[in-house]
Backbone as JSON, one array per atom type, in Angstrom:
{
  "sequence": "MSDHVEVVLHENAEDLAQQTARRLLAAVGEVLGSRPAPAPVHVVLTGGRVGGRTLQALGELAGDAVAGEEGWDLSRLHLWFGDERYVPAGSDDRNDAQARAALASSPALAPVCWHPMPSADDGGDAVDAAARYAAELAEHAEDLGAPDVEGDGRQLPGVPAFDVLMLGVGPDGHVASLFPDRQTLSQQGVSVVVEEDAPKPPALRLSLGVDAIRSAAEVWLVVAGEDKAQGVARGLDPDEDVVRTPAVAARGRRVTRWLVDRAAASQLSGNA",
  "N": [[2.02, -3.74, -16.95], [4.28, -5.54, -15.01], [5.82, -8.79, -15.23], [7.63, -9.43, -13.37], [8.3, -10.9, -10.44], [9.17, -11.01, -7.07], [10.16, -12.9, -4.21], [10.81, -12.33, -0.91], [12.22, -13.6, 1.87], [11.81, -13.54, 5.38], [12.88, -14.09, 8.77], [11.06, -13.79, 10.94], [8.14, -11.98, 12.17], [8.96, -9.56, 13.35], [11.52, -9.11, 12.3], [10.77, -8.9, 9.63], [9.22, -6.52, 9.69], [11.15, -4.61, 10.5], [13.07, -4.79, 8.43], [11.54, -4.21, 6.19], [10.85, -1.58, 6.71], [13.4, -0.41, 6.55], [13.93, -0.96, 3.88], [11.95, 0.58, 2.66], [12.67, 3.19, 3.41], [15.13, 3.33, 2.05], [14.2, 3.14, -0.59], [12.67, 5.49, -0.83], [14.69, 7.41, -0.41], [16.28, 6.88, -2.63], [14.63, 7.62, -4.77], [14.18, 10.33, -4.17], [16.78, 11.25, -4.52], [17.22, 10.79, -7.22], [15.33, 12.12, -8.66], [14.55, 15.3, -9.84], [14.13, 18.1, -7.68], [11.15, 20.08, -7.44], [9.9, 17.56, -7.59], [7.59, 15.04, -6.58], [7.48, 12.2, -4.27], [5.59, 9.33, -4.18], [3.95, 7.3, -1.94], [2.1, 4.49, -0.92], [0.43, 3.49, 1.94], [-0.16, 0.71, 4.16], [-2.43, -0.92, 6.45], [-3.14, -2.99, 9.29], [-1.67, -5.78, 11.17], [1.16, -6.31, 10.63], [1.64, -4.15, 9.01], [1.3, -1.96, 10.72], [3.41, -2.45, 12.54], [5.56, -2.19, 10.83], [5.43, 0.55, 10.19], [5.89, 1.64, 12.71], [8.55, 0.86, 13.04], [9.61, 2.3, 10.92], [9.22, 4.93, 11.81], [11.01, 4.93, 13.96], [13.46, 4.59, 12.69], [13.69, 6.66, 10.89], [14.72, 9.2, 11.66], [17.57, 8.93, 12.03], [18.22, 8.08, 9.46], [17.46, 10.21, 7.77], [18.98, 12.29, 8.85], [21.48, 11.49, 8.15], [21.74, 11.91, 5.47], [22.27, 14.04, 2.66], [20.2, 16.62, 1.45], [17.63, 15.49, 1.73], [14.47, 16.19, 1.34], [11.69, 15.93, 2.9], [9.22, 17.04, 2.59], [8.49, 16.55, 0.09], [7.52, 14.02, 0.09], [4.71, 12.11, -0.3], [2.07, 10.6, 1.36], [-0.21, 8.08, 0.94], [-3.24, 6.07, 1.17], [-4.16, 2.64, 0.94], [-6.61, 1.55, 1.58], [-9.53, 2.13, 3.63], [-11.43, 2.09, 6.63], [-14.76, 3.14, 6.74], [-15.41, 5.11, 8.96], [-15.77, 7.35, 11.83], [-13.4, 10.1, 12.03], [-10.28, 9.66, 13.68], [-10.98, 7.31, 14.92], [-9.99, 4.17, 16.27], [-10.19, 2.17, 14.46], [-9.41, 3.14, 12.05], [-7.03, 3.19, 9.41], [-5.41, 5.42, 8.95], [-5.26, 6.65, 11.44], [-3.82, 4.78, 12.91], [-1.43, 4.85, 11.46], [-0.54, 7.53, 11.77], [-0.16, 7.58, 14.53], [1.92, 5.75, 14.77], [4.0, 7.04, 13.44], [4.26, 9.43, 14.68], [6.2, 9.89, 16.59], [8.51, 10.58, 15.34], [10.25, 13.3, 14.56], [11.55, 13.82, 12.18], [9.86, 13.02, 10.19], [7.85, 14.84, 10.16], [7.44, 16.8, 8.07], [6.11, 15.45, 5.97], [3.58, 14.91, 3.45], [0.33, 14.23, 4.1], [-2.31, 12.13, 2.97], [-5.09, 11.27, 3.89], [-7.89, 9.03, 3.59], [-11.32, 10.1, 3.24], [-13.4, 10.54, 6.18], [-16.19, 9.16, 8.08], [-17.48, 11.27, 9.28], [-17.08, 13.47, 7.74], [-19.03, 14.46, 6.15], [-21.6, 13.79, 3.72], [-22.01, 10.61, 1.94], [-20.56, 7.27, 1.67], [-20.11, 6.87, -1.05], [-19.87, 9.48, -2.0], [-17.56, 10.12, -0.56], [-15.67, 8.41, -1.71], [-15.58, 9.52, -4.26], [-14.49, 12.02, -3.63], [-11.94, 11.32, -2.73], [-10.94, 10.17, -5.03], [-10.85, 12.45, -6.61], [-8.89, 13.88, -5.26], [-6.67, 12.22, -5.66], [-6.51, 12.55, -8.43], [-5.71, 15.19, -8.63], [-3.02, 15.05, -8.19], [-2.09, 13.51, -10.19], [-0.64, 14.26, -12.41], [1.83, 14.93, -11.55], [4.29, 13.74, -12.12], [4.3, 13.61, -14.82], [4.4, 11.71, -17.86], [4.81, 8.32, -16.99], [8.0, 6.83, -16.4], [8.64, 3.86, -17.36], [9.48, 0.41, -17.34], [8.69, -2.17, -19.7], [5.18, -2.57, -20.51], [4.06, -0.48, -19.09], [1.52, 0.38, -18.2], [-0.68, 2.72, -16.88], [-3.2, 3.88, -14.76], [-5.22, 6.53, -15.76], [-5.61, 9.52, -13.86], [-4.58, 8.88, -11.38], [-1.77, 9.29, -9.15], [1.65, 8.56, -10.14], [2.41, 6.12, -8.41], [5.18, 5.38, -6.38], [5.93, 3.38, -4.52], [3.74, 0.93, -3.39], [2.23, -0.41, -0.7], [0.83, -3.41, 0.6], [-1.18, -5.43, 2.75], [-2.03, -8.9, 3.17], [-4.87, -10.87, 3.49], [-6.02, -13.82, 5.31], [-7.85, -14.97, 3.58], [-6.9, -14.17, 1.18], [-7.46, -11.55, 0.47], [-6.75, -8.14, -0.49], [-6.01, -4.74, 0.44], [-9.21, -3.35, 0.67], [-10.41, -5.17, -0.99], [-12.21, -7.85, -1.49], [-12.7, -11.45, -1.74], [-14.87, -12.66, -4.35], [-16.38, -10.33, -4.81], [-18.01, -7.5, -6.29], [-16.39, -5.3, -6.55], [-13.96, -6.1, -7.53], [-14.19, -6.25, -10.24], [-14.49, -3.72, -11.22], [-13.48, -1.6, -13.55], [-11.04, 0.85, -14.49], [-11.53, 2.56, -12.41], [-10.58, 4.56, -9.74], [-11.07, 4.62, -6.95], [-13.0, 2.56, -4.94], [-16.09, 1.46, -3.41], [-16.71, -0.63, -0.74], [-19.41, -2.19, 0.54], [-20.15, -4.18, 2.26], [-18.13, -5.59, 3.89], [-16.52, -8.67, 4.81], [-15.57, -8.7, 7.39], [-15.87, -6.67, 10.3], [-15.21, -3.08, 10.48], [-18.02, -2.92, 8.26], [-18.41, -1.15, 6.12], [-16.4, 0.32, 3.72], [-13.68, 2.09, 2.07], [-11.64, 1.74, -0.83], [-8.66, 1.55, -2.82], [-9.03, 0.82, -6.25], [-8.56, -2.11, -8.37], [-7.2, -1.41, -10.77], [-5.99, 0.99, -10.02], [-4.2, 0.12, -8.05], [-2.52, -1.41, -9.65], [-1.25, 0.59, -10.99], [0.98, 1.36, -9.64], [4.53, 1.68, -9.52], [6.08, -0.1, -8.02], [4.8, -2.8, -6.25], [4.4, -3.89, -3.02], [3.81, -6.68, -1.13], [3.25, -7.26, 2.09], [3.59, -9.54, 4.53], [2.86, -11.47, 7.39], [2.8, -14.3, 9.58], [1.34, -17.49, 10.31], [-1.35, -17.85, 9.84], [-1.78, -16.49, 7.53], [-0.68, -17.99, 5.54], [-1.97, -19.63, 3.61], [-3.25, -17.71, 2.04], [-1.0, -16.37, 0.99], [0.24, -18.44, -0.5], [-1.75, -18.99, -2.41], [-1.93, -16.46, -3.58], [0.47, -16.25, -4.93], [0.26, -18.14, -6.84], [0.26, -18.63, -10.23], [-1.88, -19.62, -11.63], [-4.11, -19.17, -10.17], [-7.43, -18.0, -9.46], [-8.48, -14.69, -9.67], [-10.86, -13.79, -8.64], [-11.37, -15.48, -6.54], [-9.05, -15.12, -5.07], [-8.02, -12.15, -4.45], [-5.41, -11.06, -4.17], [-3.9, -11.97, -6.27], [-4.26, -10.13, -8.27], [-2.74, -7.98, -7.57], [-0.25, -6.35, -8.79], [2.8, -4.82, -9.72], [3.94, -2.12, -11.9], [6.64, -2.23, -12.52], [7.83, -4.04, -10.72], [6.85, -6.68, -8.52], [6.84, -7.33, -5.16], [6.91, -9.82, -2.75], [7.07, -9.67, 0.54], [7.73, -11.55, 3.11], [7.31, -13.36, 6.23], [8.76, -16.35, 7.69], [6.72, -17.98, 8.67], [4.44, -17.13, 7.25], [5.2, -17.95, 4.77], [5.04, -20.66, 4.83], [3.58, -22.48, 3.32], [4.66, -22.41, 0.86], [6.55, -23.94, -1.66], [9.63, -25.3, -0.67], [10.09, -23.42, 1.3], [9.16, -24.0, 3.79]],
  "CA": [[2.21, -4.52, -15.74], [5.44, -6.4, -15.14], [5.73, -10.16, -14.74], [8.75, -9.65, -12.46], [7.81, -11.12, -9.08], [10.22, -11.45, -6.14], [9.76, -13.32, -2.87], [11.89, -12.07, 0.04], [11.86, -14.34, 3.08], [12.36, -13.06, 6.65], [12.76, -15.12, 9.79], [9.88, -13.62, 11.77], [7.41, -10.74, 11.9], [9.73, -8.39, 13.77], [12.55, -8.92, 11.29], [10.07, -8.43, 8.44], [8.86, -5.11, 9.87], [12.37, -3.8, 10.51], [13.72, -4.77, 7.12], [10.66, -3.51, 5.25], [11.02, -0.15, 6.99], [14.69, -0.01, 5.96], [13.78, -1.01, 2.42], [11.14, 1.72, 2.24], [13.51, 4.38, 3.52], [16.09, 3.31, 0.95], [13.49, 3.44, -1.84], [12.34, 6.92, -0.82], [15.93, 8.14, -0.61], [16.74, 6.71, -4.02], [13.79, 8.43, -5.65], [14.49, 11.74, -3.9], [18.08, 11.57, -5.09], [17.26, 10.66, -8.67], [14.27, 12.93, -9.27], [14.84, 16.7, -9.52], [13.16, 18.83, -6.86], [10.38, 19.59, -6.29], [9.08, 16.41, -7.96], [7.23, 14.31, -5.37], [7.56, 10.75, -4.13], [4.27, 8.87, -3.74], [3.96, 6.0, -1.26], [0.8, 4.07, -0.39], [0.6, 2.76, 3.18], [-1.13, -0.33, 4.5], [-2.67, -1.12, 7.87], [-2.99, -4.36, 9.75], [-0.65, -6.08, 12.19], [2.54, -6.09, 10.18], [1.72, -2.79, 8.5], [1.53, -1.07, 11.86], [4.76, -2.67, 13.06], [6.5, -1.62, 9.86], [5.43, 2.0, 10.35], [6.59, 1.94, 13.96], [9.98, 0.75, 12.75], [9.95, 3.42, 10.05], [9.35, 6.11, 12.66], [12.22, 4.81, 14.78], [14.65, 4.64, 11.85], [13.69, 7.79, 9.97], [15.58, 10.31, 12.11], [18.96, 8.65, 11.7], [18.38, 7.98, 8.01], [17.38, 11.55, 7.17], [20.11, 13.09, 9.34], [22.72, 11.04, 7.52], [21.7, 12.14, 4.03], [22.16, 15.42, 2.2], [19.16, 16.94, 0.49], [16.36, 14.79, 1.89], [13.37, 17.11, 1.61], [10.54, 15.04, 3.05], [7.98, 17.69, 2.18], [8.19, 15.98, -1.23], [6.99, 12.68, 0.28], [3.25, 12.07, -0.16], [1.62, 9.32, 1.9], [-1.58, 7.75, 0.61], [-3.74, 4.85, 1.81], [-4.75, 1.68, 0.02], [-8.01, 1.39, 1.93], [-9.89, 2.75, 4.9], [-12.76, 1.84, 7.18], [-15.52, 4.39, 6.69], [-15.84, 5.39, 10.34], [-15.37, 8.72, 12.17], [-11.98, 10.43, 12.16], [-9.71, 9.39, 14.99], [-11.33, 5.97, 15.38], [-8.89, 3.2, 16.25], [-10.38, 1.29, 13.31], [-8.91, 3.77, 10.83], [-5.61, 2.99, 9.1], [-4.63, 6.65, 9.06], [-5.0, 6.88, 12.86], [-2.72, 3.87, 13.25], [-0.2, 5.32, 10.81], [-0.1, 8.77, 12.41], [0.35, 7.24, 15.85], [3.2, 5.07, 14.62], [5.03, 7.93, 12.92], [4.25, 10.71, 15.4], [7.38, 10.06, 17.44], [9.67, 10.91, 14.51], [10.21, 14.67, 14.03], [12.07, 13.85, 10.81], [8.76, 12.77, 9.25], [6.83, 15.88, 10.31], [7.09, 17.55, 6.85], [5.48, 14.66, 4.91], [2.23, 15.31, 3.05], [-0.62, 13.15, 4.36], [-3.53, 12.09, 2.17], [-6.01, 10.28, 4.44], [-9.2, 8.91, 2.96], [-12.35, 10.78, 4.03], [-14.01, 9.81, 7.3], [-17.66, 9.16, 8.07], [-18.01, 12.53, 9.79], [-16.7, 14.57, 6.85], [-20.18, 14.87, 5.37], [-21.86, 12.94, 2.58], [-21.96, 9.17, 2.18], [-19.32, 6.61, 1.23], [-19.93, 7.11, -2.49], [-19.31, 10.84, -2.08], [-16.2, 10.08, -0.03], [-14.83, 7.78, -2.74], [-15.41, 10.51, -5.33], [-13.58, 13.07, -3.16], [-10.57, 10.8, -2.72], [-10.56, 10.04, -6.43], [-10.5, 13.79, -7.09], [-7.6, 14.24, -4.66], [-5.67, 11.47, -6.43], [-6.38, 13.14, -9.76], [-4.97, 16.45, -8.51], [-1.58, 14.75, -8.17], [-1.82, 12.51, -11.23], [0.28, 14.76, -13.42], [3.04, 15.41, -10.89], [5.5, 13.2, -12.75], [4.13, 13.48, -16.25], [4.32, 10.32, -18.32], [5.68, 7.47, -16.18], [9.16, 6.19, -17.01], [8.37, 2.5, -16.93], [9.9, -0.71, -18.16], [7.56, -2.98, -20.12], [4.08, -1.84, -21.13], [3.92, 0.77, -18.36], [0.13, 0.81, -18.12], [-1.02, 3.48, -15.69], [-4.57, 4.37, -14.78], [-5.34, 7.98, -15.72], [-6.29, 10.02, -12.69], [-3.89, 8.57, -10.13], [-0.34, 9.57, -9.22], [2.53, 7.44, -10.45], [2.89, 5.66, -7.11], [6.52, 4.77, -6.41], [5.8, 2.13, -3.76], [2.41, 0.71, -2.85], [2.31, -1.55, 0.2], [-0.43, -4.08, 0.88], [-1.23, -6.66, 3.5], [-2.82, -9.96, 2.55], [-5.65, -11.57, 4.48], [-6.05, -15.28, 5.19], [-8.67, -15.32, 2.41], [-6.27, -13.64, -0.02], [-7.87, -10.2, 0.1], [-5.79, -7.04, -0.37], [-6.76, -3.51, 0.72], [-10.56, -3.84, 1.0], [-10.89, -5.93, -2.15], [-12.43, -9.17, -0.93], [-13.11, -12.46, -2.72], [-16.26, -12.77, -4.83], [-17.07, -9.06, -4.71], [-18.09, -6.76, -7.55], [-15.32, -4.31, -6.6], [-12.82, -6.65, -8.28], [-14.42, -6.13, -11.68], [-14.67, -2.32, -11.59], [-12.31, -1.2, -14.33], [-10.86, 2.27, -14.73], [-12.03, 3.3, -11.24], [-9.46, 4.66, -8.81], [-11.51, 4.35, -5.59], [-14.26, 1.81, -4.92], [-16.78, 1.35, -2.12], [-17.14, -1.96, -0.29], [-20.51, -1.91, 1.45], [-20.42, -5.3, 3.18], [-16.9, -6.35, 4.11], [-16.79, -9.85, 5.63], [-15.21, -8.46, 8.78], [-16.21, -5.28, 10.62], [-16.43, -2.42, 10.02], [-18.43, -3.45, 6.96], [-18.37, -0.13, 5.07], [-15.0, 0.69, 3.51], [-13.19, 2.63, 0.81], [-10.43, 1.04, -1.25], [-8.18, 1.72, -4.17], [-9.45, -0.23, -7.15], [-7.51, -2.96, -8.92], [-6.38, -0.68, -11.75], [-5.16, 1.97, -9.3], [-3.1, -0.64, -7.45], [-1.6, -1.81, -10.72], [-0.56, 1.78, -11.5], [2.2, 1.57, -8.87], [5.76, 1.13, -10.09], [6.41, -1.27, -7.21], [3.81, -3.26, -5.28], [4.99, -4.74, -1.98], [2.85, -7.38, -0.29], [3.98, -7.45, 3.34], [2.72, -10.53, 5.16], [3.45, -12.26, 8.47], [1.91, -15.16, 10.35], [0.92, -18.75, 9.7], [-2.74, -17.73, 9.4], [-1.78, -15.9, 6.19], [0.1, -18.85, 4.64], [-2.76, -20.05, 2.46], [-3.43, -16.53, 1.18], [0.27, -16.13, 0.29], [0.44, -19.49, -1.49], [-2.7, -18.79, -3.51], [-1.61, -15.21, -4.26], [1.64, -16.46, -5.78], [-0.04, -19.18, -7.84], [-0.12, -17.95, -11.46], [-3.12, -20.17, -12.16], [-5.2, -18.89, -9.23], [-8.49, -17.11, -9.92], [-8.47, -13.43, -8.93], [-12.13, -13.64, -7.92], [-11.21, -16.22, -5.28], [-7.89, -14.6, -4.34], [-7.71, -10.83, -5.02], [-3.98, -10.75, -4.17], [-3.36, -12.29, -7.6], [-4.35, -8.94, -9.11], [-1.84, -6.92, -7.07], [1.0, -6.44, -9.53], [3.39, -3.52, -10.01], [4.35, -1.87, -13.28], [8.02, -2.66, -12.7], [8.14, -5.22, -9.92], [5.97, -7.05, -7.42], [7.64, -7.98, -4.12], [6.27, -10.44, -1.61], [7.96, -9.6, 1.69], [7.0, -12.46, 3.99], [8.1, -14.07, 7.22], [8.82, -17.78, 7.43], [5.43, -18.58, 8.94], [3.53, -16.83, 6.13], [5.7, -18.67, 3.59], [5.14, -22.09, 5.16], [2.94, -23.33, 2.32], [5.37, -22.28, -0.4], [7.52, -25.03, -1.86], [11.02, -24.99, -0.34], [10.22, -22.39, 2.33], [8.51, -24.42, 5.02]],
  "C": [[3.35, -5.51, -15.95], [5.14, -7.8, -14.63], [6.83, -10.45, -13.72], [8.24, -9.7, -11.02], [8.97, -11.64, -8.23], [9.57, -11.88, -4.83], [10.97, -13.15, -1.96], [11.47, -12.64, 1.38], [12.58, -13.76, 4.3], [12.06, -14.09, 7.74], [11.46, -15.01, 10.59], [9.27, -12.24, 11.5], [8.21, -9.5, 12.27], [10.84, -8.07, 12.76], [11.94, -8.38, 10.0], [9.75, -6.95, 8.55], [10.09, -4.22, 9.81], [12.97, -3.68, 9.12], [12.86, -4.1, 6.06], [10.76, -2.01, 5.45], [12.33, 0.36, 6.39], [14.6, 0.02, 4.44], [12.99, 0.2, 1.91], [11.93, 3.01, 2.33], [14.52, 4.46, 2.38], [15.43, 3.66, -0.37], [13.14, 4.91, -1.94], [13.59, 7.75, -1.09], [16.43, 8.05, -2.04], [15.94, 7.58, -4.97], [14.07, 9.92, -5.43], [15.8, 12.16, -4.55], [18.11, 11.58, -6.6], [16.28, 11.56, -9.39], [14.49, 14.39, -8.88], [13.73, 17.32, -8.68], [12.42, 19.83, -7.74], [9.51, 18.38, -6.62], [8.82, 15.53, -6.74], [7.57, 12.82, -5.43], [6.22, 10.31, -3.55], [4.36, 7.46, -3.19], [2.57, 5.72, -0.73], [1.04, 3.15, 0.8], [-0.48, 1.71, 3.36], [-1.29, -0.4, 6.0], [-2.42, -2.56, 8.27], [-1.84, -4.54, 10.72], [0.74, -5.7, 11.71], [2.71, -4.7, 9.59], [2.0, -1.8, 9.6], [2.93, -1.22, 12.43], [5.82, -2.1, 12.12], [6.57, -0.11, 10.01], [6.08, 2.42, 11.66], [8.1, 1.89, 13.76], [10.44, 1.9, 11.87], [10.14, 4.69, 10.87], [10.62, 6.11, 13.48], [13.49, 5.02, 13.95], [14.79, 5.94, 11.07], [14.65, 8.9, 10.38], [17.02, 10.1, 11.73], [19.19, 8.64, 10.2], [18.39, 9.36, 7.36], [18.56, 12.4, 7.59], [21.4, 12.72, 8.63], [22.78, 11.3, 6.03], [21.61, 13.63, 3.73], [20.96, 15.56, 1.26], [17.87, 16.16, 0.6], [15.29, 15.8, 2.29], [12.08, 16.29, 1.68], [9.2, 15.75, 2.86], [7.57, 17.22, 0.78], [7.56, 14.59, -1.13], [5.49, 12.74, 0.56], [2.83, 10.67, 0.27], [0.13, 9.15, 1.67], [-1.98, 6.46, 1.33], [-4.42, 3.95, 0.8], [-6.21, 1.41, 0.32], [-8.26, 2.04, 3.29], [-11.27, 2.28, 5.33], [-13.51, 3.17, 7.22], [-16.21, 4.62, 8.03], [-15.37, 6.81, 10.68], [-13.86, 8.9, 12.29], [-11.5, 10.16, 13.58], [-10.05, 8.03, 15.55], [-10.12, 5.05, 15.28], [-9.01, 2.23, 15.08], [-9.76, 1.86, 12.04], [-7.41, 3.52, 10.64], [-4.8, 4.27, 9.27], [-4.35, 7.0, 10.53], [-3.84, 6.02, 13.34], [-1.4, 4.4, 12.7], [0.33, 6.59, 11.48], [0.47, 8.49, 13.8], [1.72, 6.6, 15.76], [4.31, 6.02, 14.23], [5.16, 9.23, 13.71], [5.51, 10.96, 16.2], [8.62, 10.46, 16.66], [9.56, 12.32, 13.96], [10.68, 14.75, 12.58], [10.96, 13.69, 9.78], [7.67, 13.83, 9.32], [6.48, 16.58, 8.99], [6.3, 16.76, 5.8], [4.06, 15.14, 4.66], [1.29, 14.11, 3.2], [-1.84, 13.28, 3.45], [-4.46, 11.02, 2.72], [-7.29, 10.2, 3.62], [-10.24, 9.6, 3.84], [-12.93, 9.89, 5.12], [-15.53, 9.96, 7.24], [-18.26, 10.45, 8.58], [-17.57, 13.73, 8.95], [-17.88, 15.1, 6.05], [-20.35, 14.02, 4.13], [-21.8, 11.47, 2.95], [-20.68, 8.59, 1.62], [-19.06, 6.82, -0.25], [-19.35, 8.5, -2.72], [-17.85, 10.85, -1.63], [-15.24, 9.47, -1.05], [-14.56, 8.77, -3.87], [-14.44, 11.61, -4.9], [-12.14, 12.56, -3.14], [-10.06, 10.6, -4.14], [-10.14, 11.4, -7.0], [-9.16, 14.23, -6.52], [-6.46, 13.5, -5.36], [-5.42, 12.14, -7.77], [-5.61, 14.45, -9.73], [-3.47, 16.23, -8.59], [-1.17, 13.81, -9.3], [-0.78, 12.97, -12.23], [1.6, 15.22, -12.82], [4.31, 14.96, -11.61], [5.4, 13.14, -14.26], [3.99, 12.03, -16.65], [5.28, 9.45, -17.52], [6.81, 6.87, -16.98], [9.16, 4.74, -16.54], [8.96, 1.5, -17.89], [8.67, -1.52, -18.54], [6.45, -2.12, -20.68], [3.73, -0.56, -20.39], [2.5, 1.26, -18.24], [-0.13, 1.52, -16.8], [-2.43, 4.01, -15.82], [-4.58, 5.89, -14.78], [-6.07, 8.41, -14.44], [-5.72, 9.56, -11.37], [-2.43, 8.95, -10.27], [0.43, 8.34, -9.67], [3.15, 6.97, -9.13], [4.26, 5.01, -7.26], [6.53, 3.43, -5.69], [4.38, 2.06, -3.21], [2.46, -0.56, -2.01], [0.91, -2.09, 0.51], [-0.2, -5.2, 1.89], [-2.03, -7.68, 2.71], [-3.56, -10.7, 3.65], [-5.58, -13.08, 4.31], [-6.85, -15.77, 3.99], [-8.08, -14.8, 1.11], [-6.71, -12.25, -0.4], [-6.71, -9.22, 0.26], [-6.59, -5.74, -0.29], [-8.14, -3.92, 1.23], [-11.21, -4.42, -0.24], [-10.98, -7.39, -1.72], [-12.88, -10.15, -2.0], [-14.59, -12.36, -3.07], [-17.05, -11.47, -4.7], [-17.0, -8.3, -6.04], [-16.99, -5.7, -7.66], [-14.13, -4.79, -7.43], [-12.97, -6.43, -9.78], [-14.63, -4.68, -12.13], [-13.4, -1.81, -12.26], [-12.27, 0.31, -14.51], [-11.35, 3.15, -13.59], [-10.92, 3.35, -10.21], [-9.84, 4.31, -7.38], [-12.88, 3.68, -5.63], [-14.82, 1.77, -3.5], [-17.13, -0.11, -1.87], [-18.18, -1.75, 0.8], [-20.71, -3.01, 2.5], [-19.17, -6.16, 3.33], [-17.18, -7.52, 5.04], [-16.3, -9.75, 7.06], [-15.46, -6.99, 9.08], [-14.98, -4.39, 10.7], [-16.76, -2.79, 8.57], [-18.26, -2.45, 5.82], [-16.95, 0.41, 4.94], [-14.8, 1.36, 2.16], [-11.9, 1.9, 0.45], [-9.98, 1.54, -2.61], [-8.68, 0.55, -5.0], [-8.27, -1.0, -7.71], [-6.61, -2.19, -9.87], [-5.51, 0.37, -11.1], [-3.98, 1.28, -8.65], [-2.06, -0.99, -8.5], [-0.87, -0.63, -11.35], [0.75, 2.03, -10.76], [3.41, 0.97, -9.58], [6.16, -0.14, -9.35], [5.26, -1.56, -6.27], [4.51, -4.2, -4.32], [3.86, -5.36, -1.17], [3.59, -7.85, 0.95], [3.13, -8.31, 4.26], [3.47, -11.32, 6.22], [2.39, -13.13, 9.11], [1.43, -16.38, 9.6], [-0.52, -18.69, 9.21], [-2.85, -17.12, 8.01], [-1.15, -16.82, 5.14], [-0.7, -19.28, 3.42], [-2.99, -18.9, 1.49], [-2.18, -16.22, 0.38], [0.46, -17.17, -0.82], [-0.5, -19.32, -2.68], [-2.37, -17.52, -4.29], [-0.44, -15.33, -5.21], [1.43, -17.53, -6.84], [-0.51, -18.51, -9.13], [-1.43, -18.46, -12.06], [-4.33, -19.89, -11.26], [-6.17, -17.86, -9.81], [-8.53, -15.85, -9.05], [-9.77, -13.23, -8.16], [-12.07, -14.36, -6.59], [-10.11, -15.63, -4.42], [-7.48, -13.26, -4.94], [-6.23, -10.48, -5.05], [-3.32, -11.06, -5.5], [-3.31, -11.05, -8.48], [-3.37, -7.85, -8.72], [-0.47, -7.08, -7.7], [1.5, -5.03, -9.86], [3.78, -3.38, -11.47], [5.78, -2.33, -13.54], [8.32, -3.95, -11.95], [7.06, -5.42, -8.87], [6.81, -7.81, -6.4], [6.75, -8.53, -3.02], [7.3, -10.48, -0.49], [7.26, -10.36, 2.81], [7.91, -13.03, 5.07], [7.97, -15.58, 6.97], [7.48, -18.47, 7.66], [4.46, -18.35, 7.79], [3.92, -17.58, 4.86], [5.65, -20.18, 3.75], [4.48, -23.01, 4.17], [3.56, -23.16, 0.93], [6.41, -23.39, -0.51], [8.93, -24.56, -1.54], [11.19, -23.98, 0.76], [9.56, -22.78, 3.65], [9.52, -24.47, 6.15]]
}
C-alpha cells in the first residue's frame, strides 16, 4: 500500500463529475495502450450522487474519446462494483441499475464487460451472494499475473488487479458499504463482506472488503457537497481511527486520489 496521497480540488460538483470522467477515460486509454491485448482493464464503479453524475459524463464523453483513438478495444474493459444494496434486480436502489442507465446512451461503451453484484432475486441469501461474487472476482484474479507495483505491492489473493477503484464518501466517513463501528472493517483476507444492518436503507448490502479495496493500483475517492466535508477532513487525517472513519482505510497500491469539490473540501486547511 502506497503512502502517496493526492488531493485534487474542483470548483463544484458538475466540474468534479466532468473532470473525473475525463480522468477515467484517460486512465483506461493509457492502460489499454500500454498493456498487450487481450489483457483486461479492471475498473470499480461507485454509486451515489456524484458517482452517478460522473458516469453520465463518462457516457457523454466516451464516444468522442474512443472514436479519436486507434486500437481502443473496450471489450477488454471490465466494470465491477464496490458495493450493492441487496434488493431485486432493476431496483432503483441498485448501483448497477444507476450505472447502466447512465452509460446506456453511449454505443461506444456497449462492448464493456459488466460484473454486477448478485441481486436478491438471484436465489440464496446475502451470504451466498457474497460468496458468488467472490468467486467471480477470483475467476479474473490471474488475468494480469503478478501485479507490477511500486512499493510493497500487497494484493489480496482472489481479486483482479484493479486499475482504478472509485469510491464515494459518506458524511460519517463510510466508503462502499463499510460503515463506522462495524465488524466488516475487521474482516481480513475477505474479498466480499455482508453488511446486515446498514445505518441507512436498504439495510442489507454487499461490499468489497477493506483488503480488496486496498488491492487496487489507484483508489479514487470522489466527493462533492458540504455535507461530506467532515467525512473528507477525517478521511485525510493520518491520525484518524479507521473504526470511526472507514475512508481512512481506502488506500491504493500506487496512489490514493481524493477528487473533491470546494464544498467537500471546506474543512481542509487552506481549501475553505
